C-alpha positions in Angstrom: 129.9 58.5 101.3 127.7 61.3 102.4 128.9 64.9 102.5 127.5 67.8 104.5 125.1 70.3 103.1 126.4 73.6 101.6 124.1 76.5 101.3 124.4 79.2 98.6 122.7 82.6 98.8 121.3 83.7 95.4 119.6 87.0 95.1 120.3 88.4 91.6 120.5 87.1 88.1 124.3 87.6 88.0 124.7 85.7 91.2 122.6 82.8 89.7 124.8 82.8 86.6 128.1 82.9 88.5 127.1 80.4 91.2 125.7 77.8 88.7 129.2 76.4 88.0 129.8 76.2 91.8 126.6 74.2 92.3 127.5 71.8 89.6 131.0 71.3 90.9 129.7 70.7 94.4 127.2 68.2 93.2 129.8 66.4 91.1 131.9 65.9 94.3 129.0 64.4 96.2 128.1 67.5 98.2 124.5 68.6 98.8 124.1 72.2 97.5 121.0 74.1 98.6 120.1 77.4 97.1 118.6 80.1 99.3 116.8 82.4 96.8 116.3 85.8 98.5 114.0 87.2 95.8 116.0 90.3 95.2 115.5 89.6 91.5 112.8 87.3 90.1 114.7 84.1 89.2 113.2 80.9 87.8 114.5 78.0 90.0 115.1 76.0 86.8 117.3 78.7 85.1 120.8 77.7 84.2 119.9 74.0 84.6 119.5 74.2 88.3 115.9 73.0 88.6 116.9 69.6 90.2 118.7 71.1 93.1 117.1 71.9 96.5 116.1 75.6 96.9 114.3 77.6 99.5 112.5 80.9 98.6 113.1 83.6 101.3 110.7 86.2 100.0 113.0 89.2 100.3 112.3 91.3 97.2 114.7 94.2 96.3 114.2 97.4 98.2 115.0 101.0 97.2 117.2 101.1 100.4 119.9 98.5 99.9 120.9 98.5 103.5 117.3 97.7 104.6 117.3 94.9 102.1 120.6 93.5 103.5 119.1 93.5 107.0 116.0 91.7 105.7 118.1 89.0 104.0 120.2 88.6 107.1 117.1 87.9 109.2 115.7 85.4 106.6 119.0 83.6 106.1 119.7 83.6 109.8 116.4 81.7 110.3 117.5 79.0 107.9 120.8 78.6 109.7 119.1 77.1 112.8 120.0 73.9 111.0 123.5 75.0 110.1 125.2 73.9 106.9 128.9 73.1 106.8 129.5 76.3 104.7 127.5 79.3 103.4 128.5 80.6 100.0 127.9 84.1 98.8 128.9 85.7 95.5 129.9 89.2 94.6 128.7 92.4 96.3 124.9 92.6 96.3 122.7 93.4 99.3 121.7 89.7 99.2 125.4 88.7 99.4 126.0 91.1 102.3 122.9 89.9 104.2 123.9 86.3 103.7 127.5 87.0 105.0 126.2 88.9 108.0 123.8 86.0 108.9 126.5 83.4 108.5 129.0 85.3 110.5 126.5 85.9 113.3 125.5 82.2 113.4 129.1 81.0 113.5 128.7 79.3 110.0 131.9 79.6 107.9 131.3 82.0 104.9 132.9 81.5 101.5 133.0 84.5 99.2 133.1 83.8 95.5 134.6 86.7 93.5 136.4 88.2 96.5 138.9 91.0 96.4 137.4 93.3 93.7 138.1 96.9 94.5 137.4 100.3 92.9 138.9 102.0 96.0 136.1 104.5 95.9 133.2 103.9 98.4 130.9 106.0 96.2 131.6 104.2 92.9 129.8 101.9 93.0 127.7 102.5 96.0 126.8 100.4 98.0 128.7 97.6 96.2 132.2 98.7 97.1 131.5 98.8 100.8 129.5 95.6 100.5 132.4 93.7 99.1 134.9 95.0 101.6 132.6 94.0 104.5 131.8 90.6 103.0 135.6 89.9 102.6 136.1 90.7 106.3 133.4 88.4 107.4 134.5 85.4 105.2 136.5 82.4 106.2 137.2 81.4 102.6 137.9 84.0 99.9 137.9 82.9 96.3 139.7 85.6 94.3 139.3 85.6 90.5 142.8 87.0 89.8 146.1 87.6 91.5 145.3 91.3 91.6 142.2 90.5 93.6 144.1 88.3 96.0 146.7 91.1 96.5 143.9 93.5 97.4 142.7 91.0 100.0 146.2 90.6 101.5 146.6 94.4 101.6 143.4 94.5 103.6 144.8 91.9 106.0 141.7 89.8 105.8 141.5 86.9 108.3 140.2 84.3 105.9 142.1 81.9 103.6 142.7 83.4 100.2 142.7 81.3 97.0 142.9 82.3 93.4 140.3 80.3 91.5 139.6 82.1 88.2 136.3 83.5 87.3 133.1 81.4 87.5 131.4 83.9 85.2 133.7 82.8 82.4 133.0 79.1 83.3 129.3 80.0 82.8 130.0 81.8 79.5 131.8 78.8 78.1 129.0 76.5 79.1 126.6 78.7 77.2 128.8 78.8 74.1 128.9 75.0 74.0 125.1 75.0 73.6 124.8 77.8 71.1 124.5 77.4 67.4 127.4 78.7 65.3 127.2 82.5 64.8 125.4 83.4 61.6 126.2 86.0 59.0 125.8 89.7 59.8 122.4 91.1 59.0 123.2 94.7 59.7 123.8 95.6 56.1 127.4 96.4 56.6 126.7 98.9 59.4 128.7 98.9 62.7 126.7 96.8 65.1 126.5 98.3 68.6 125.0 96.5 71.7 124.2 98.7 74.7 123.3 98.0 78.3 123.1 100.7 81.1 121.6 100.1 84.5 124.0 100.7 87.4 122.8 103.0 90.2 125.7 105.3 89.6 124.3 106.0 86.1 120.8 106.7 87.1 119.5 110.1 86.2 121.7 112.5 84.3 124.5 110.0 83.3 121.9 107.6 81.7 120.3 110.5 79.9 123.8 111.5 78.6 124.3 107.9 77.3 120.9 108.0 75.6 121.7 111.4 74.0 124.9 110.0 72.6 123.0 107.0 71.2 120.4 109.3 69.6 123.2 111.3 68.0 125.0 108.1 66.7 121.7 106.8 65.3 121.6 109.8 62.9 124.5 108.3 61.1 123.8 105.7 58.5 126.8 103.6 59.4 125.5 102.1 62.7 122.9 99.7 64.0 122.2 100.0 67.7 120.5 97.5 70.0 119.7 98.6 73.5 119.0 95.8 76.0 116.6 97.1 78.7 117.1 96.0 82.3 114.8 93.9 84.4 114.3 96.8 86.8 111.2 98.4 85.4 112.2 101.9 86.7 115.5 101.7 84.9 114.0 100.3 81.8 111.4 103.0 81.7 114.0 105.7 82.1 116.0 104.4 79.1 112.9 103.9 77.1 111.9 107.5 77.5 115.4 108.8 76.7 116.3 106.7 73.6 114.4 107.5 70.4 113.8 104.2 68.5 114.1 104.4 64.7 115.3 102.2 61.9 118.9 102.4 63.4 117.9 101.8 67.1 116.1 98.8 68.6 115.0 98.5 72.2 115.1 94.9 73.3 113.2 93.4 76.3 115.5 91.9 78.9 117.4 88.9 77.5 118.2 85.5 79.0 121.9 84.8 79.6 122.1 82.7 76.5 120.3 85.3 74.4 122.6 88.0 75.8 125.7 86.0 74.9 124.4 85.4 71.4 123.7 89.2 71.0 127.2 90.0 72.3 128.8 87.5 69.9 127.0 89.1 67.0 128.1 92.7 67.8 131.1 94.7 66.6 131.2 96.9 69.7 129.6 96.8 73.1 128.8 99.7 75.4 128.0 98.7 78.9 128.3 99.4 82.6 127.7 95.8 83.6 130.4 94.0 85.5 129.5 90.7 83.9 129.6 92.1 80.4 132.9 93.7 81.3 134.3 90.1 81.8 132.4 88.4 79.0 133.1 90.7 76.1 136.9 90.3 76.1 136.5 86.5 76.5 134.3 86.7 73.3 136.8 88.9 71.6 134.4 91.8 71.2 135.6 95.3 71.9 134.0 97.0 74.9 133.5 100.6 76.0 132.9 100.7 79.8 130.2 103.2 80.7 131.6 104.0 84.1 134.0 106.5 85.6 135.5 103.9 87.9 135.4 100.2 88.0 136.8 97.2 89.9 138.8 96.3 86.8 140.6 95.3 84.9 138.2 92.4 84.8 138.5 91.3 81.2 141.3 88.9 81.6 140.4 86.3 84.3 140.5 82.8 82.9 138.0 80.1 83.7 138.7 77.8 86.6 
């Protein structure tokens, strides 16, 4: 039996990670998933075991103006919808996801939103993601909420689409990585507290990131800690952190890690400091304490179970 094609918009690394379980589930049910790679982040088509699935590169690299990027993606995705799929899937709250949702809605193609209903209730934190997710939810026909709280947010917004609580595909992806990793080795930090740090969100650019770096520099003067700072793939953000943090025997700056490498690093840490939404979900699932480097968040996001 042949099933209709389902298109998935993938722009960033977190989208690729969280949509990989969806691609596998669709394929297992006989559907034909096609990935529309916007180019917001450089993504290897073979990452996360997805090399065998059809993909189309849309050539929409990230822009400093996220609204301009959403419009660019909307035009590119809209052109692909001349041959309409049965469903267009977007994930999260990026400018790629917003552009995809706008294109699908304009073309009359049903839009499914994975990770729907997250809310910080502050349009400025994070900007533009909070407004993106609200808009995507209003444009979607199917809304897949990771938690009952997210579903309640959607109902309070009186969305028109069908709301389902599905669990968190990010945790599905985490467990898939854990199944492939070697058992965790012994600590090599010489008894010191092992800290793992990531900081990249737009709301932390400038003074907040320098404050985080200053705190790390101060902690590094204590002999009881070992600090690993994972730099972001955005070269501007990575350069800012590199200039602010002073590497020494207690501080190591790491090049951007693959998903599996990041999970291994998290698993071997005693404490994680991060502003990443994905890390905010993964750390509790790994049982590693987490300090969230944000004033406001869509949380709590640490408890969603896998689907």
